N, C-alpha and C positions, 0 to 999 in steps of 0.2 A: 417290750417297753416302747411306747410311742415317743417320738421326739418332735416337739413343736419347734420348727426351724425359725418361725417368725419370732416367737417368744425369746429364743436364744439370741437372735439378732438384736431385738429390742432391748434386752438386758445387758448387751455388751457395749459399754461406752466407747471402747476403742474402735468399734465398727463405725459408729456415727462419726467420730473424728476423721477416720480414714475417708469416709464418703464425702465429707465436707472438703477435705483436701483435694480429692479428685475433682469435685465440682469446681473449686477454685482454680485448679490447674486448667481445666477445660475453658473456663471463662477468660483466664489470662491468655491462653493460646489463641482463642478466637479474637480477643482484643488485639493481640500482636499481629495476627493474620490480617486483620482489617487495617491496622495502622501501616503496616509495610505495603499493602496494596494500594492504599490512598497515596502514600509517598511516591511509589513507583508510577502510578497512573498519572499523577500531577506532572512528574518529570516527562513522561511520554507525551502528554498533551502539549507541553512546552516545545518539545523537540518537533512534533508534527504540526504545530501551529493550530491546535484544536482548542486552545484556551482563549483565542482572541478572534475578533472580527477582521479577517484579512481583506485587503484590497484585491489581492491576487491569490487564488487557490490553485495549487497544482495537485492533480490526482493521477497516479500512475504506478508503474512498476519500476524495475531497476534501470531500464533504459533512460527514462526521464530523471531518476535519481542521480545517475552518474553523468548526465548530459548538461544539467543546469545547476549552477551554484547559487544558493539562496541569498547569501550576503551580497554577492556581486550584483545579482538581479535587483535586489532592493536598492542598492546604491545607484544603479544606472536608471531605474525607472522611478525612484522615489516612492514606491508602494510598499506596503507591509505585506509580506509573502508568507503563506502557510504552505509548507512543502509536505503534503501527505502522500508520500510514496513509499511502497512496501515491495520487497523482493518477491517475485513469483506470483503476484496477484493477477488473476484472470479477469475476464469481462464481468462476471457475476460478482467478484470481489470488489471491483471498482464501483459497481452499482451500489453496493452496500456502503462503501466508503463515502459516496455522495450523500446517500440518505442519512448516514450517521452525522456527517458534518453539519448538514442543514436542519437536522431534527431538533436542535436545541434553541430554535428561535432566531438563528442568524438570518439577517436579511440578505438581499442579493449582493453578490460580490461584483466588483467592477469587472473583473476578468477571471474566468475559470479556464485553466489549461488541463486538458484531458489527453493522456498519452495514448497515441495509436501507433500501430506499425503493420506491416503486411501480414503478420501472423495474428492479427487481432481476432480473427474467426477461427483460427486453428484450434482443434480440440485437444491436441497433445502438446507437451512441451513445458507447461507450467504445472506447478505442484498441485496434486490432487488433495493435499492436506493443508492447503492455504487457509482454510477456515480457522486453523489454530492461531493464525496471526491475530485474530480478532477476540481471543480469550480475554484480554484486559478490558475490553469494552462491552462486556456482556450485560452491564446494567442498562445499556441502551436497548430498547425493545426490538428495534430492527436487527441489531447485531445478535441479540439473544436468540431470536427466532432463526436466524441464518446459521448460527453455531449448532443449535438443536437439530436443525435439518440435516446438516452435514457431519455431525459427530459420528464417530465410529460405532459407538453404542451408548446406552443410557448412562453407564458409569462414567464414560468419557465426559458426557455433558454435565452430569450432576456434580462430579468431583471438582470441575472447574467453576461451576455455578456457585457452589457453596464454600469452597476453600479458595479464597480470593488470591493469596500469594502464589498459589499453584498455577496461576494463569500466566506467570512471567518466566520465560526462559532466559538464557544468558544474553541472547541478542536484544530482547526487549528490556532487560535490566540495563544494558549498555546504552540503549536509546534514551532511557529515563535519566541516567546519570548525565548523558551529554546534553539533555534538555536543561538540567540545572546548571551545567557549566557553560551553556551557551555555545556549544561546539556543533556547528551545522555542516561540517565538511563530510562529503561522500566521495572518496577517492579510490581508484584502483591504479597502482603504479605499474607501469610496464608498456610494452608496445606489441601490437598484433604480429604474430608470427605468420607472415603471408605464405611462406613455403608450406607450412604445415596445413594452413586452411586450404590451399589448392589441392593438397594430397587428399584431404578429407572430402573435398567436393568431388574429386575424380573417382573416389571410392563410393560415393553416394552417402557418405556419413555426415549429413548436415540436416538442419531442420527445414522440412518442406512446408510450403504454404498450402492450407486446405481450408474448407468452408463448411463449418459445423453449423447446422440450422439453429440449434439452441443458442449458440453464441451470437449469431446474427439477430435473432429475436431479442436477446438481452441488450444488445447494443441499440436496437431499434427503440426499446422502451427507455434506454438511458438518455437518448437525445432530447425528448421533451423535459426531462428532469434537469438536464444541463441548461437548456434554454430558459427555463422558468426561474432559475436561481442565479442568473448572471446577466449583466448588461451585454457582455461579449463573451463568447466561448471560442477558444482555439483548440481544435483537434490537431495535436502536434506529433508529427512523425520525426523523431530525432534520428540522426545519421546511422546508416547502415553501411558496412564495408562494401565497396563496389564489387569486390570479388564474390561476396555472397549474393549481393543484389542481382548480379547478372546471372547467377546460377538459377535463381528462381524468378527471372524477370517477367515471364508471361503471367504467372499467378500473382506476382508482386503488383504488377500494373492492374490486374483485375481486382485485387483486393482493395487497393487505393481508390480505384474508380467507384467501387461499391460503396465505400465510406463517403466519398463525395456525393453520390446519388442519394444515400439515406439522409445525409445532412442538408441537402439542397432545400427542403421545405422550411427550414428555420433561418430566417434572415440574420439572426445574431450569432450564428455558428459558422466559423471559418475553418477550413482545412489548410494547415500550413505544413509543408514538406521540406524540411531542411536537408534531407539526405543528398539531393543532387549536388549541392554546393560543397559537400564534405566527403562523399563516398570514395573518391580517389585519393584522399589525403590519408593514406594508411598509417602515417606516423602519429595521427591523432587518436587512434583507436587502441584500447586495451585488448579487446577481442572483437569479433565481427559485429557485435551489436552494442557495445559499451565504449564510452569515451574514456581516455586517460586524463590526467590533470590538465595537460596542454589543450586537449580537445574540449574539455569541459569549459575552459576559459573562453575559447573561441566560439563555441556553440552558444554560450550564455550571452556573449556580446552580440551575436547575430540575432538571437531570439529577442533580446531587449529592444533592438531596433524595430523588429516586426510588431512586437506587442504595442509599442508606443504609437506606431503608425496606425494600428487598428483602433486604438482608443481615441485618437483625435478625429476619426471620421464622423 
């Protein structure tokens, strides 16, 4: 006896109802997914200053994040600040961050501050998975192409491309909520353990400076992008512990000089190195490359003075 499955399904009213329920559930799930992602992305845009035309844009990694206090900088300079800083972003990431910020029609900023350090060209030390930081911004064509290029596999890319709330981890959700609450603080409480750092340096257990050609080329193409989108650009080296700086002094100086040489053709780009004024004040450091709250306050004050002096030239 032959069984016509299609006829059985057609004649079963319960199946049609079940199918409609499944379809409705999927639609509601997609609607909820979209709504949650829009809510979180809006909060993140507020937190990073991506939702406004800022006078002063900061682009960088955790060095800059912990060295400069946004509300204090706004108060001292009178400028609206967008602080787009992410932990672990490398030179390529920062290039995409700049393209993302200026891709939505924003005109020139009065000042763009781009974070540099002696390890700018070093190939190791920052996260190889830093592209995941950009999941929430995959609607931006430049970001989407960047994530697609670096994603672990096609499923990694597609799952985040089409399931929008999947783009947010706990750190990003926290940033979104802080954006809604207007909480801009970035702090690490504590003081540098100088004895432990000296032991690590003696054993060779510290981050060495190196020069990766791909990173140099990426920075080279970043400079005209910076120059074209700002009246003034500051390439800012935030303080490094003197103990660590002396351990890598030769390559440290070589790296900083290379940055100056690459920036020299651009009249509106200035290299500012705050490290010499702070590197022997170990009580201001949380670890060898990050400031504690006291250090952040003092670095922000010093940087505000530098920024204002450049803008009045």
